[in-house]
gemmi code that builds the backbone of each chain (N, CA, C; Angstrom):
import gemmi

chains = {
    "A": [
        ("MET", (-24.076, -3.150, 4.926), (-23.348, -2.203, 5.758), (-23.046, -0.929, 4.982)),
        ("LYS", (-23.023, 0.182, 5.693), (-22.772, 1.479, 5.070), (-21.273, 1.781, 5.119)),
        ("ASN", (-20.812, 2.437, 4.082), (-19.407, 2.841, 4.026), (-19.163, 3.985, 5.018)),
        ("SER", (-17.905, 4.155, 5.429), (-17.533, 5.257, 6.329), (-17.275, 6.522, 5.520)),
        ("GLN", (-16.909, 7.600, 6.197), (-16.481, 8.814, 5.504), (-15.024, 8.656, 5.052)),
        ("PRO", (-14.685, 9.291, 3.923), (-13.317, 9.099, 3.398), (-12.284, 9.989, 4.082)),
        ("ASN", (-12.307, 9.996, 5.397), (-11.326, 10.764, 6.163), (-10.437, 9.791, 6.900)),
        ("GLY", (-9.409, 9.358, 6.244), (-8.625, 8.256, 6.769), (-7.366, 8.679, 7.482)),
        ("LEU", (-6.980, 7.855, 8.452), (-5.686, 8.017, 9.102), (-5.021, 6.639, 9.071)),
        ("HIS", (-3.808, 6.622, 8.519), (-3.108, 5.350, 8.303), (-1.821, 5.355, 9.129)),
        ("PHE", (-1.746, 4.454, 10.102), (-0.510, 4.288, 10.881), (0.245, 3.102, 10.296)),
        ("ILE", (1.456, 3.387, 9.841), (2.329, 2.338, 9.304), (3.437, 2.166, 10.317)),
        ("PHE", (3.531, 0.981, 10.915), (4.584, 0.845, 11.922), (5.269, -0.500, 11.863)),
        ("GLU", (6.536, -0.454, 12.286), (7.392, -1.626, 12.250), (7.908, -1.848, 13.665)),
        ("LEU", (7.835, -3.081, 14.121), (8.397, -3.416, 15.437), (9.664, -4.245, 15.241)),
        ("PHE", (10.720, -3.839, 15.944), (12.012, -4.528, 15.866), (12.353, -5.105, 17.235)),
        ("GLY", (13.143, -6.169, 17.233), (13.534, -6.786, 18.498), (12.367, -7.497, 19.174)),
        ("CYS", (11.465, -8.031, 18.363), (10.332, -8.797, 18.926), (10.819, -10.171, 19.391)),
        ("ARG", (9.973, -10.833, 20.179), (10.287, -12.211, 20.583), (9.879, -13.143, 19.443)),
        ("GLN", (10.820, -13.980, 19.022), (10.567, -14.826, 17.855), (9.341, -15.710, 18.012)),
        ("LYS", (9.229, -16.348, 19.190), (8.106, -17.269, 19.404), (6.764, -16.533, 19.323)),
        ("GLU", (6.757, -15.329, 19.870), (5.516, -14.560, 19.947), (4.998, -14.205, 18.548)),
        ("ILE", (5.885, -13.670, 17.710), (5.410, -13.226, 16.386), (5.369, -14.358, 15.354)),
        ("ASP", (5.704, -15.580, 15.810), (5.509, -16.732, 14.933), (4.248, -17.503, 15.335)),
        ("ASP", (3.525, -16.965, 16.303), (2.373, -17.666, 16.891), (1.071, -17.072, 16.324)),
        ("ILE", (0.497, -17.787, 15.376), (-0.686, -17.279, 14.662), (-1.866, -17.043, 15.621)),
        ("GLU", (-2.041, -17.927, 16.603), (-3.173, -17.765, 17.529), (-2.981, -16.526, 18.412)),
        ("PHE", (-1.744, -16.299, 18.811), (-1.438, -15.107, 19.606), (-1.759, -13.842, 18.809)),
        ("LEU", (-1.342, -13.798, 17.561), (-1.564, -12.590, 16.739), (-3.054, -12.371, 16.454)),
        ("LYS", (-3.785, -13.459, 16.271), (-5.252, -13.340, 16.103), (-5.880, -12.687, 17.321)),
        ("LYS", (-5.414, -13.143, 18.498), (-5.959, -12.589, 19.750), (-5.606, -11.116, 19.904)),
        ("VAL", (-4.371, -10.746, 19.560), (-3.947, -9.339, 19.658), (-4.862, -8.462, 18.787)),
        ("PHE", (-5.130, -8.906, 17.565), (-5.980, -8.111, 16.668), (-7.420, -8.059, 17.191)),
        ("LYS", (-7.889, -9.197, 17.684), (-9.266, -9.244, 18.201), (-9.425, -8.258, 19.351)),
        ("LYS", (-8.470, -8.319, 20.265), (-8.509, -7.438, 21.435), (-8.394, -5.968, 21.013)),
        ("SER", (-7.551, -5.702, 20.033), (-7.323, -4.307, 19.626), (-8.586, -3.688, 19.032)),
        ("LEU", (-9.507, -4.536, 18.563), (-10.727, -4.034, 17.920), (-11.952, -4.097, 18.830)),
        ("GLU", (-11.742, -4.542, 20.083), (-12.893, -4.755, 20.978), (-13.772, -3.522, 21.169)),
        ("LYS", (-13.133, -2.372, 21.356), (-13.918, -1.164, 21.601), (-14.120, -0.340, 20.332)),
        ("SER", (-13.836, -0.952, 19.199), (-13.889, -0.220, 17.942), (-15.313, -0.127, 17.396)),
        ("SER", (-15.591, 1.000, 16.736), (-16.905, 1.151, 16.107), (-16.903, 0.571, 14.691)),
        ("ALA", (-15.740, 0.203, 14.212), (-15.622, -0.306, 12.839), (-16.135, -1.738, 12.751)),
        ("GLY", (-16.975, -1.986, 11.765), (-17.481, -3.340, 11.562), (-16.409, -4.218, 10.947)),
        ("ILE", (-16.357, -5.483, 11.384), (-15.396, -6.427, 10.801), (-16.063, -7.154, 9.638)),
        ("LEU", (-15.514, -6.995, 8.433), (-16.100, -7.620, 7.244), (-15.513, -9.004, 7.008)),
        ("LYS", (-14.211, -9.140, 7.282), (-13.536, -10.405, 6.973), (-12.183, -10.408, 7.652)),
        ("LYS", (-11.735, -11.602, 8.058), (-10.349, -11.680, 8.534), (-9.701, -12.965, 8.053)),
        ("HIS", (-8.405, -12.925, 7.893), (-7.688, -14.111, 7.451), (-6.243, -14.034, 7.925)),
        ("PHE", (-5.764, -15.142, 8.476), (-4.377, -15.235, 8.936), (-3.739, -16.469, 8.311)),
        ("TYR", (-2.444, -16.390, 8.051), (-1.737, -17.495, 7.400), (-0.362, -17.687, 8.052)),
        ("LYS", (-0.017, -18.965, 8.304), (1.283, -19.293, 8.909), (2.199, -19.844, 7.827)),
        ("PHE", (3.350, -19.210, 7.629), (4.301, -19.692, 6.634), (5.116, -20.857, 7.184)),
        ("ASN", (5.691, -21.626, 6.277), (6.595, -22.703, 6.603), (7.998, -22.310, 6.141)),
        ("PRO", (9.032, -22.263, 6.939), (9.048, -22.721, 8.335), (8.601, -21.654, 9.342)),
        ("GLN", (8.563, -20.387, 8.944), (8.235, -19.373, 9.942), (7.626, -18.136, 9.301)),
        ("GLY", (6.972, -17.330, 10.146), (6.359, -16.099, 9.658), (4.847, -16.226, 9.623)),
        ("VAL", (4.191, -15.123, 9.919), (2.733, -15.082, 9.903), (2.306, -13.851, 9.119)),
        ("THR", (1.213, -13.962, 8.377), (0.655, -12.799, 7.710), (-0.846, -12.805, 7.953)),
        ("GLY", (-1.420, -11.629, 8.151), (-2.848, -11.605, 8.423), (-3.446, -10.236, 8.231)),
        ("TYR", (-4.755, -10.214, 8.029), (-5.427, -8.928, 7.898), (-6.850, -9.019, 8.415)),
        ("VAL", (-7.368, -7.856, 8.813), (-8.785, -7.735, 9.137), (-9.335, -6.607, 8.264)),
        ("LEU", (-10.302, -6.950, 7.418), (-10.940, -5.948, 6.554), (-12.094, -5.334, 7.343)),
        ("LEU", (-12.030, -4.004, 7.514), (-13.023, -3.299, 8.332), (-13.986, -2.514, 7.451)),
        ("SER", (-15.138, -2.142, 8.013), (-16.030, -1.246, 7.285), (-15.309, 0.084, 7.075)),
        ("ALA", (-14.379, 0.393, 7.948), (-13.603, 1.625, 7.806), (-12.144, 1.287, 7.519)),
        ("SER", (-11.922, 0.558, 6.427), (-10.582, 0.241, 5.917), (-9.988, -1.077, 6.423)),
        ("HIS", (-8.741, -1.104, 6.926), (-8.160, -2.408, 7.270), (-7.025, -2.305, 8.285)),
        ("ILE", (-6.745, -3.433, 8.949), (-5.509, -3.552, 9.717), (-4.793, -4.823, 9.256)),
        ("SER", (-3.467, -4.807, 9.304), (-2.729, -5.970, 8.806), (-1.425, -6.170, 9.574)),
        ("VAL", (-0.921, -7.395, 9.495), (0.370, -7.735, 10.110), (1.113, -8.711, 9.192)),
        ("HIS", (2.428, -8.501, 9.093), (3.296, -9.438, 8.386), (4.543, -9.590, 9.264)),
        ("THR", (4.861, -10.828, 9.653), (5.990, -11.011, 10.585), (7.121, -11.858, 9.993)),
        ("TRP", (8.336, -11.521, 10.428), (9.539, -12.270, 10.062), (10.259, -12.614, 11.363)),
        ("PRO", (9.868, -13.725, 12.024), (10.454, -14.075, 13.319), (11.974, -14.203, 13.270)),
        ("GLU", (12.510, -14.689, 12.150), (13.973, -14.859, 12.039), (14.708, -13.524, 12.125)),
        ("LYS", (14.002, -12.431, 11.867), (14.599, -11.091, 11.982), (14.051, -10.356, 13.219)),
        ("LYS", (13.216, -11.035, 13.983), (12.550, -10.423, 15.143), (11.795, -9.160, 14.736)),
        ("TYR", (11.235, -9.200, 13.539), (10.662, -8.010, 12.902), (9.210, -8.251, 12.458)),
        ("ALA", (8.375, -7.239, 12.681), (6.972, -7.334, 12.240), (6.517, -5.987, 11.679)),
        ("ALA", (5.764, -6.030, 10.579), (5.268, -4.822, 9.911), (3.749, -4.755, 10.064)),
        ("PHE", (3.247, -3.613, 10.514), (1.810, -3.452, 10.759), (1.234, -2.272, 9.978)),
        ("ASP", (-0.057, -2.377, 9.652), (-0.831, -1.253, 9.126), (-2.122, -1.133, 9.927)),
        ("VAL", (-2.428, 0.084, 10.341), (-3.751, 0.352, 10.913), (-4.312, 1.530, 10.125)),
        ("PHE", (-5.219, 1.244, 9.214), (-5.796, 2.281, 8.350), (-7.294, 2.308, 8.658)),
        ("THR", (-7.759, 3.399, 9.290), (-9.183, 3.469, 9.586), (-9.751, 4.827, 9.184)),
        ("CYS", (-11.040, 4.846, 9.010), (-11.751, 6.085, 8.671), (-12.763, 6.376, 9.765)),
        ("SER", (-12.483, 5.912, 10.960), (-13.454, 6.092, 12.035), (-12.914, 7.022, 13.124)),
        ("GLY", (-12.002, 7.894, 12.728), (-11.550, 8.922, 13.670), (-10.171, 8.656, 14.228)),
        ("LYS", (-9.497, 9.760, 14.560), (-8.121, 9.739, 15.041), (-7.990, 8.933, 16.340)),
        ("LYS", (-8.975, 9.139, 17.247), (-8.912, 8.444, 18.541), (-8.917, 6.931, 18.353)),
        ("GLU", (-9.791, 6.490, 17.434), (-9.907, 5.054, 17.210), (-8.629, 4.477, 16.608)),
        ("THR", (-8.067, 5.174, 15.633), (-6.810, 4.704, 15.022), (-5.741, 4.571, 16.105)),
        ("LYS", (-5.645, 5.599, 16.948), (-4.642, 5.587, 18.019), (-4.881, 4.462, 19.012)),
        ("ARG", (-6.163, 4.229, 19.361), (-6.476, 3.180, 20.336), (-6.083, 1.793, 19.804)),
        ("ILE", (-6.412, 1.545, 18.554), (-6.059, 0.240, 17.956), (-4.534, 0.084, 17.944)),
        ("PHE", (-3.851, 1.129, 17.516), (-2.379, 1.134, 17.472), (-1.792, 0.870, 18.863)),
        ("GLN", (-2.286, 1.616, 19.877), (-1.784, 1.455, 21.249), (-1.993, 0.038, 21.750)),
        ("ASN", (-3.194, -0.480, 21.500), (-3.491, -1.851, 21.921), (-2.507, -2.851, 21.337)),
        ("ILE", (-2.197, -2.678, 20.068), (-1.289, -3.624, 19.408), (0.116, -3.521, 20.004)),
        ("ILE", (0.646, -2.294, 20.122), (2.045, -2.203, 20.588), (2.196, -2.570, 22.065)),
        ("GLU", (1.114, -2.421, 22.823), (1.183, -2.838, 24.238), (1.109, -4.361, 24.382)),
        ("SER", (0.596, -5.016, 23.374), (0.402, -6.475, 23.468), (1.590, -7.274, 22.950)),
        ("ILE", (2.462, -6.619, 22.185), (3.558, -7.349, 21.547), (4.898, -6.830, 22.066)),
        ("ASN", (5.695, -7.730, 22.624), (7.020, -7.336, 23.119), (7.910, -6.894, 21.965)),
        ("HIS", (8.615, -5.770, 22.158), (9.532, -5.286, 21.119), (10.534, -4.315, 21.742)),
        ("LYS", (11.627, -4.078, 21.018), (12.657, -3.164, 21.532), (12.605, -1.807, 20.860)),
        ("GLU", (12.257, -1.774, 19.589), (12.213, -0.488, 18.872), (10.976, -0.434, 17.990)),
        ("ILE", (10.557, 0.799, 17.719), (9.399, 0.966, 16.840), (9.692, 2.089, 15.855)),
        ("LYS", (9.248, 1.910, 14.637), (9.288, 2.985, 13.637), (7.843, 3.233, 13.230)),
        ("LEU", (7.396, 4.491, 13.320), (5.982, 4.792, 13.022), (5.874, 5.926, 12.020)),
        ("LYS", (5.021, 5.753, 11.031), (4.661, 6.833, 10.109), (3.149, 7.012, 10.174)),
        ("LYS", (2.706, 8.279, 10.295), (1.267, 8.567, 10.306), (0.914, 9.279, 9.007)),
        ("ILE", (-0.055, 8.769, 8.306), (-0.406, 9.360, 7.009), (-1.898, 9.687, 6.954)),
        ("LYS", (-2.212, 10.935, 6.656), (-3.606, 11.313, 6.444), (-3.991, 10.947, 5.023)),
        ("ARG", (-5.153, 10.358, 4.865), (-5.570, 9.954, 3.516), (-6.955, 10.504, 3.210)),
        ("GLY", (-7.059, 11.156, 2.054), (-8.373, 11.608, 1.601), (-8.770, 13.000, 2.060)),
        ("PHE", (-8.102, 13.503, 3.096), (-8.500, 14.784, 3.678), (-8.363, 15.963, 2.724)),
        ("SER", (-7.105, 16.305, 2.474), (-6.776, 17.622, 1.931), (-7.445, 17.913, 0.604)),
        ("PHE", (-7.289, 17.009, -0.340), (-7.853, 17.255, -1.663), (-9.373, 17.399, -1.586)),
        ("ILE", (-9.988, 16.478, -0.868), (-11.443, 16.488, -0.761), (-11.919, 17.763, -0.082)),
        ("ASP", (-11.243, 18.162, 0.968), (-11.643, 19.385, 1.673), (-11.594, 20.593, 0.753)),
        ("LYS", (-10.532, 20.671, -0.036), (-10.350, 21.854, -0.884), (-11.241, 21.856, -2.107)),
        ("ASN", (-11.486, 20.684, -2.669), (-12.104, 20.669, -3.999), (-13.527, 20.103, -4.059)),
        ("ASN", (-13.851, 19.307, -3.094), (-15.181, 18.675, -3.175), (-16.043, 18.964, -1.966)),
        ("GLY", (-15.588, 19.800, -1.150), (-16.477, 20.237, -0.124), (-16.404, 19.690, 1.223)),
    ],
    "B": [
        ("MET", (3.583, -22.604, 2.284), (4.265, -21.578, 1.487), (5.350, -20.910, 2.330)),
        ("LYS", (6.416, -20.476, 1.668), (7.538, -19.846, 2.362), (7.334, -18.330, 2.390)),
        ("ASN", (7.736, -17.729, 3.467), (7.657, -16.276, 3.604), (8.691, -15.624, 2.676)),
        ("SER", (8.448, -14.355, 2.312), (9.386, -13.595, 1.482), (10.467, -12.965, 2.364)),
        ("GLN", (11.365, -12.215, 1.762), (12.346, -11.444, 2.532), (11.692, -10.154, 3.029)),
        ("PRO", (12.134, -9.671, 4.210), (11.475, -8.484, 4.769), (11.994, -7.175, 4.175)),
        ("ASN", (12.073, -7.123, 2.862), (12.490, -5.898, 2.181), (11.300, -5.353, 1.413)),
        ("GLY", (10.526, -4.545, 2.089), (9.241, -4.146, 1.523), (9.259, -2.791, 0.871)),
        ("LEU", (8.387, -2.642, -0.140), (8.134, -1.334, -0.727), (6.612, -1.151, -0.733)),
        ("HIS", (6.169, -0.054, -0.138), (4.721, 0.163, 0.037), (4.324, 1.423, -0.735)),
        ("PHE", (3.487, 1.266, -1.753), (2.944, 2.405, -2.486), (1.559, 2.702, -1.931)),
        ("ILE", (1.394, 3.909, -1.403), (0.103, 4.348, -0.892), (-0.401, 5.384, -1.872)),
        ("PHE", (-1.511, 5.115, -2.528), (-1.958, 6.114, -3.506), (-3.466, 6.309, -3.480)),
        ("GLU", (-3.832, 7.542, -3.841), (-5.232, 7.961, -3.835), (-5.552, 8.433, -5.248)),
        ("LEU", (-6.671, 7.990, -5.775), (-7.132, 8.477, -7.077), (-8.336, 9.389, -6.865)),
        ("PHE", (-8.295, 10.552, -7.508), (-9.379, 11.540, -7.417), (-9.996, 11.733, -8.803)),
        ("GLY", (-11.251, 12.127, -8.821), (-11.925, 12.362, -10.108), (-12.174, 11.059, -10.858)),
        ("CYS", (-12.409, 9.987, -10.109), (-12.720, 8.701, -10.747), (-14.164, 8.725, -11.275)),
        ("ARG", (-14.488, 7.750, -12.140), (-15.881, 7.601, -12.592), (-16.658, 6.838, -11.517)),
        ("GLN", (-17.772, 7.428, -11.113), (-18.523, 6.844, -9.994), (-18.942, 5.400, -10.254)),
        ("LYS", (-19.457, 5.147, -11.467), (-19.933, 3.784, -11.758), (-18.791, 2.775, -11.698)),
        ("GLU", (-17.638, 3.195, -12.185), (-16.497, 2.288, -12.265), (-16.034, 1.847, -10.869)),
        ("ILE", (-15.883, 2.829, -9.981), (-15.336, 2.459, -8.658), (-16.418, 1.976, -7.680)),
        ("ASP", (-17.662, 1.910, -8.185), (-18.722, 1.291, -7.380), (-19.013, -0.133, -7.865)),
        ("ASP", (-18.221, -0.588, -8.837), (-18.472, -1.869, -9.512), (-17.508, -2.916, -8.950)),
        ("ILE", (-18.019, -3.758, -8.066), (-17.166, -4.741, -7.381), (-16.515, -5.715, -8.369)),
        ("GLU", (-17.256, -6.118, -9.398), (-16.696, -7.075, -10.362), (-15.567, -6.438, -11.166)),
        ("PHE", (-15.755, -5.172, -11.508), (-14.708, -4.438, -12.222), (-13.430, -4.367, -11.378)),
        ("LEU", (-13.575, -4.035, -10.112), (-12.395, -3.898, -9.241), (-11.700, -5.245, -8.998)),
        ("LYS", (-12.496, -6.304, -8.900), (-11.895, -7.650, -8.779), (-11.020, -7.955, -9.997)),
        ("LYS", (-11.551, -7.607, -11.192), (-10.800, -7.866, -12.432), (-9.522, -7.032, -12.494)),
        ("VAL", (-9.612, -5.767, -12.069), (-8.430, -4.894, -12.071), (-7.327, -5.505, -11.205)),
        ("PHE", (-7.701, -5.965, -10.013), (-6.694, -6.552, -9.111), (-6.152, -7.869, -9.668)),
        ("LYS", (-7.043, -8.669, -10.238), (-6.613, -9.956, -10.803), (-5.587, -9.718, -11.914)),
        ("LYS", (-5.922, -8.779, -12.792), (-5.036, -8.453, -13.918), (-3.708, -7.879, -13.406)),
        ("SER", (-3.786, -7.050, -12.389), (-2.562, -6.395, -11.896), (-1.578, -7.410, -11.322)),
        ("LEU", (-2.088, -8.580, -10.926), (-1.233, -9.600, -10.302), (-0.849, -10.732, -11.251)),
        ("GLU", (-1.279, -10.614, -12.514), (-1.078, -11.723, -13.453), (0.383, -12.144, -13.621)),
        ("LYS", (1.262, -11.143, -13.712), (2.685, -11.483, -13.930), (3.475, -11.481, -12.630)),
        ("SER", (2.777, -11.461, -11.535), (3.425, -11.338, -10.237), (3.962, -12.678, -9.747)),
        ("SER", (5.095, -12.607, -9.046), (5.651, -13.825, -8.460), (5.051, -14.090, -7.077)),
        ("ALA", (4.294, -13.115, -6.554), (3.723, -13.251, -5.210), (2.526, -14.212, -5.218)),
        ("GLY", (2.525, -15.146, -4.299), (1.401, -16.075, -4.196), (0.198, -15.385, -3.564)),
        ("ILE", (-1.002, -15.713, -4.067), (-2.225, -15.148, -3.489), (-2.726, -16.092, -2.395)),
        ("LEU", (-2.781, -15.595, -1.158), (-3.212, -16.429, -0.036), (-4.717, -16.331, 0.175)),
        ("LYS", (-5.266, -15.127, -0.035), (-6.696, -14.918, 0.233), (-7.132, -13.613, -0.409)),
        ("LYS", (-8.368, -13.577, -0.882), (-8.900, -12.277, -1.308), (-10.342, -12.136, -0.881)),
        ("HIS", (-10.733, -10.895, -0.640), (-12.109, -10.636, -0.237), (-12.506, -9.238, -0.672)),
        ("PHE", (-13.700, -9.142, -1.283), (-14.232, -7.849, -1.703), (-15.628, -7.688, -1.114)),
        ("TYR", (-15.984, -6.450, -0.794), (-17.290, -6.190, -0.178), (-17.900, -4.925, -0.788)),
        ("LYS", (-19.220, -5.004, -1.099), (-19.943, -3.860, -1.669), (-20.810, -3.251, -0.585)),
        ("PHE", (-20.588, -1.966, -0.304), (-21.391, -1.286, 0.703), (-22.750, -0.880, 0.134)),
        ("ASN", (-23.680, -0.645, 1.032), (-24.996, -0.128, 0.685), (-25.103, 1.298, 1.237)),
        ("PRO", (-25.391, 2.351, 0.470), (-25.775, 2.267, -0.948), (-24.600, 2.263, -1.917)),
        ("GLN", (-23.411, 2.622, -1.473), (-22.303, 2.708, -2.431), (-20.957, 2.506, -1.747)),
        ("GLY", (-19.962, 2.208, -2.571), (-18.605, 2.015, -2.067), (-18.214, 0.540, -2.092)),
        ("VAL", (-16.948, 0.314, -2.344), (-16.415, -1.046, -2.388), (-15.130, -1.073, -1.574)),
        ("THR", (-14.893, -2.182, -0.896), (-13.631, -2.360, -0.199), (-13.121, -3.758, -0.524)),
        ("GLY", (-11.828, -3.868, -0.719), (-11.290, -5.173, -1.101), (-9.851, -5.330, -0.705)),
        ("TYR", (-9.444, -6.596, -0.589), (-8.137, -6.904, -0.046), (-7.623, -8.189, -0.671)),
        ("VAL", (-6.360, -8.199, -1.081), (-5.715, -9.439, -1.511), (-4.487, -9.634, -0.633)),
        ("LEU", (-4.496, -10.735, 0.130), (-3.363, -11.058, 1.001), (-2.379, -11.877, 0.170)),
        ("LEU", (-1.149, -11.370, 0.061), (-0.135, -12.018, -0.775), (0.910, -12.703, 0.094)),
        ("SER", (1.641, -13.656, -0.508), (2.751, -14.253, 0.246), (3.761, -13.148, 0.567)),
        ("ALA", (3.784, -12.126, -0.253), (4.696, -11.002, 0.005), (3.883, -9.741, 0.301)),
        ("SER", (3.100, -9.827, 1.363), (2.341, -8.694, 1.901), (0.907, -8.537, 1.344)),
        ("HIS", (0.502, -7.355, 0.826), (-0.914, -7.205, 0.461), (-1.167, -6.058, -0.516)),
        ("ILE", (-2.306, -6.139, -1.200), (-2.815, -4.972, -1.923), (-4.269, -4.754, -1.487)),
        ("SER", (-4.696, -3.494, -1.474), (-6.063, -3.208, -1.022), (-6.655, -2.011, -1.747)),
        ("VAL", (-7.983, -1.941, -1.731), (-8.710, -0.811, -2.306), (-9.904, -0.467, -1.426)),
        ("HIS", (-10.149, 0.820, -1.233), (-11.352, 1.293, -0.548), (-11.889, 2.463, -1.384)),
        ("THR", (-13.139, 2.385, -1.832), (-13.656, 3.427, -2.728), (-14.841, 4.179, -2.137)),
        ("TRP", (-14.933, 5.471, -2.502), (-16.051, 6.335, -2.136), (-16.583, 6.964, -3.428)),
        ("PRO", (-17.458, 6.256, -4.141), (-17.939, 6.754, -5.440), (-18.565, 8.146, -5.333)),
        ("GLU", (-19.236, 8.441, -4.215), (-19.889, 9.746, -4.054), (-18.881, 10.880, -4.048)),
        ("LYS", (-17.613, 10.579, -3.755), (-16.534, 11.578, -3.788), (-15.622, 11.372, -5.005)),
        ("LYS", (-15.970, 10.392, -5.825), (-15.131, 10.026, -6.992), (-13.693, 9.716, -6.540)),
        ("TYR", (-13.598, 9.114, -5.374), (-12.310, 8.946, -4.699), (-12.067, 7.476, -4.331)),
        ("ALA", (-10.823, 7.036, -4.520), (-10.455, 5.663, -4.143), (-9.064, 5.655, -3.532)),
        ("ALA", (-8.882, 4.866, -2.471), (-7.602, 4.756, -1.758), (-7.026, 3.353, -1.970)),
        ("PHE", (-5.765, 3.300, -2.390), (-5.126, 2.014, -2.676), (-3.839, 1.818, -1.868)),
        ("ASP", (-3.520, 0.562, -1.594), (-2.222, 0.171, -1.036), (-1.651, -0.962, -1.876)),
        ("VAL", (-0.391, -0.831, -2.227), (0.328, -1.956, -2.831), (1.601, -2.115, -2.009)),
        ("PHE", (1.609, -3.129, -1.164), (2.748, -3.373, -0.274), (3.287, -4.750, -0.625)),
        ("THR", (4.490, -4.785, -1.225), (5.046, -6.091, -1.576), (6.494, -6.201, -1.119)),
        ("CYS", (6.917, -7.439, -0.985), (8.306, -7.721, -0.609), (8.955, -8.520, -1.718)),
        ("SER", (8.484, -8.324, -2.925), (9.007, -9.127, -4.032), (9.749, -8.253, -5.043)),
        ("GLY", (10.255, -7.142, -4.580), (11.104, -6.326, -5.453), (10.410, -5.075, -5.967)),
        ("LYS", (11.247, -4.057, -6.197), (10.789, -2.743, -6.642), (10.023, -2.825, -7.975)),
        ("LYS", (10.564, -3.603, -8.905), (9.937, -3.729, -10.225), (8.515, -4.251, -10.104)),
        ("GLU", (8.352, -5.247, -9.259), (7.031, -5.858, -9.104), (6.038, -4.875, -8.488)),
        ("THR", (6.479, -4.169, -7.450), (5.596, -3.178, -6.824), (5.150, -2.157, -7.877)),
        ("LYS", (6.102, -1.669, -8.656), (5.796, -0.683, -9.693), (4.855, -1.237, -10.753)),
        ("ARG", (5.078, -2.493, -11.149), (4.237, -3.083, -12.199), (2.788, -3.200, -11.721)),
        ("ILE", (2.607, -3.652, -10.488), (1.241, -3.786, -9.958), (0.583, -2.404, -9.894)),
        ("PHE", (1.313, -1.431, -9.381), (0.822, -0.052, -9.285), (0.439, 0.479, -10.670)),
        ("GLN", (1.332, 0.328, -11.652), (1.063, 0.819, -13.013), (-0.183, 0.171, -13.599)),
        ("ASN", (-0.278, -1.132, -13.424), (-1.455, -1.860, -13.933), (-2.740, -1.291, -13.353)),
        ("ILE", (-2.740, -0.998, -12.074), (-3.955, -0.497, -11.428), (-4.300, 0.888, -11.964)),
        ("ILE", (-3.331, 1.793, -12.000), (-3.680, 3.169, -12.400), (-4.028, 3.266, -13.886)),
        ("GLU", (-3.486, 2.342, -14.695), (-3.860, 2.348, -16.118), (-5.253, 1.779, -16.341)),
        ("SER", (-5.753, 1.017, -15.396), (-7.054, 0.355, -15.565), (-8.221, 1.184, -15.043)),
        ("ILE", (-7.934, 2.182, -14.219), (-9.011, 2.938, -13.573), (-8.955, 4.409, -13.998)),
        ("ASN", (-10.048, 4.892, -14.571), (-10.108, 6.294, -14.988), (-10.018, 7.213, -13.778)),
        ("HIS", (-9.194, 8.266, -13.894), (-9.061, 9.230, -12.797), (-8.462, 10.524, -13.331)),
        ("LYS", (-8.627, 11.587, -12.567), (-8.083, 12.887, -12.990), (-6.816, 13.263, -12.242)),
        ("GLU", (-6.731, 12.884, -10.979), (-5.542, 13.223, -10.189), (-5.099, 12.025, -9.363)),
        ("ILE", (-3.822, 12.030, -9.055), (-3.295, 10.952, -8.216), (-2.360, 11.548, -7.161)),
        ("LYS", (-2.428, 10.997, -5.965), (-1.461, 11.337, -4.914), (-0.759, 10.040, -4.551)),
        ("LEU", (0.572, 10.039, -4.590), (1.322, 8.797, -4.341), (2.404, 9.014, -3.290)),
        ("LYS", (2.477, 8.097, -2.347), (3.587, 8.070, -1.380), (4.275, 6.711, -1.493)),
        ("LYS", (5.618, 6.731, -1.544), (6.367, 5.475, -1.609), (7.109, 5.299, -0.286)),
        ("ILE", (6.928, 4.187, 0.357), (7.545, 3.976, 1.666), (8.348, 2.672, 1.680)),
        ("LYS", (9.620, 2.787, 2.042), (10.440, 1.579, 2.216), (10.172, 1.016, 3.592)),
        ("ARG", (10.002, -0.264, 3.692), (9.706, -0.867, 4.993), (10.673, -2.010, 5.282)),
        ("GLY", (11.273, -1.948, 6.473), (12.110, -3.080, 6.896), (13.575, -2.958, 6.517)),
        ("PHE", (13.869, -2.150, 5.529), (15.234, -2.054, 5.005), (16.275, -1.602, 6.047)),
        ("SER", (16.188, -0.318, 6.377), (17.303, 0.378, 7.002), (17.750, -0.243, 8.318)),
        ("PHE", (16.811, -0.437, 9.223), (17.171, -0.962, 10.532), (17.801, -2.343, 10.402)),
        ("ILE", (17.174, -3.178, 9.599), (17.659, -4.547, 9.447), (19.049, -4.576, 8.829)),
        ("ASP", (19.254, -3.751, 7.802), (20.569, -3.719, 7.161), (21.667, -3.319, 8.146)),
        ("LYS", (21.353, -2.337, 8.973), (22.379, -1.805, 9.870), (22.624, -2.690, 11.092)),
        ("ASN", (21.563, -3.323, 11.586), (21.676, -3.942, 12.906), (21.580, -5.465, 12.930)),
        ("ASN", (20.998, -6.021, 11.908), (20.807, -7.476, 11.952), (21.419, -8.182, 10.751)),
        ("GLY", (22.100, -7.430, 9.957), (22.870, -8.064, 8.903), (22.181, -8.287, 7.610)),
    ],
}
model = gemmi.Model(1)
for chain_id, residues in chains.items():
    chain = gemmi.Chain(chain_id)
    for i, (resn, *xyz) in enumerate(residues, 1):
        res = gemmi.Residue()
        res.name, res.seqid = resn, gemmi.SeqId(i, " ")
        for name, pos in zip(("N", "CA", "C"), xyz):
            atom = gemmi.Atom()
            atom.name, atom.element = name, gemmi.Element(name[0])
            atom.pos, atom.b_iso = gemmi.Position(*pos), 0.0
            res.add_atom(atom)
        chain.add_residue(res)
    model.add_chain(chain)
structure = gemmi.Structure()
structure.add_model(model)
structure.setup_entities()
């Protein structure tokens, strides 16, 4: 597989007030990630999910254009997500939208970070 | 395995002016990550590295306390890293320091992001 261009957009977001059962359900979270990538142009290189004892799930999907990840703390009704892709702004947004529409929550905190753009544009062409 | 506390510190950093051969060397990058986690209290749940054709490496280590990742573009002498842990500020810094000391580079861009702290402290105790 060929690498993508190093023009990354990284959405870091936290969901608060989630349903405990939902974010403790490893199969549910696998499905959410699968669905969020359905229309994606990014190739899936590897995925892995893990269920903690007594609670909590952690998982990631390694993409040809970076990665997406989830770490959940059901006891706090809290989940932390990363969507880092190099396949364009629209795609990053679509994956992000798919995830937040699939998971019940009361509040969201989102940070958008451009990666690789500025320095490369100015100094390497 | 038991989940960590949801008090995360996420270092997002980019290295510029890297040596092309070094950041195109999958075995080298595996060793850098292995070494960076040697004194870590975080359990390693899964790791996966992939070498692109003709160039570039992407890799991910899923930890009991979140994750570390690397995506490299040797043709731009550029590499993007994430160190997201929930095992304390010192540990996040140690892993970060280990990585940047192991990889030749000319410039670094670093963002430090607290995750999970503020909302949880104020609203959920």
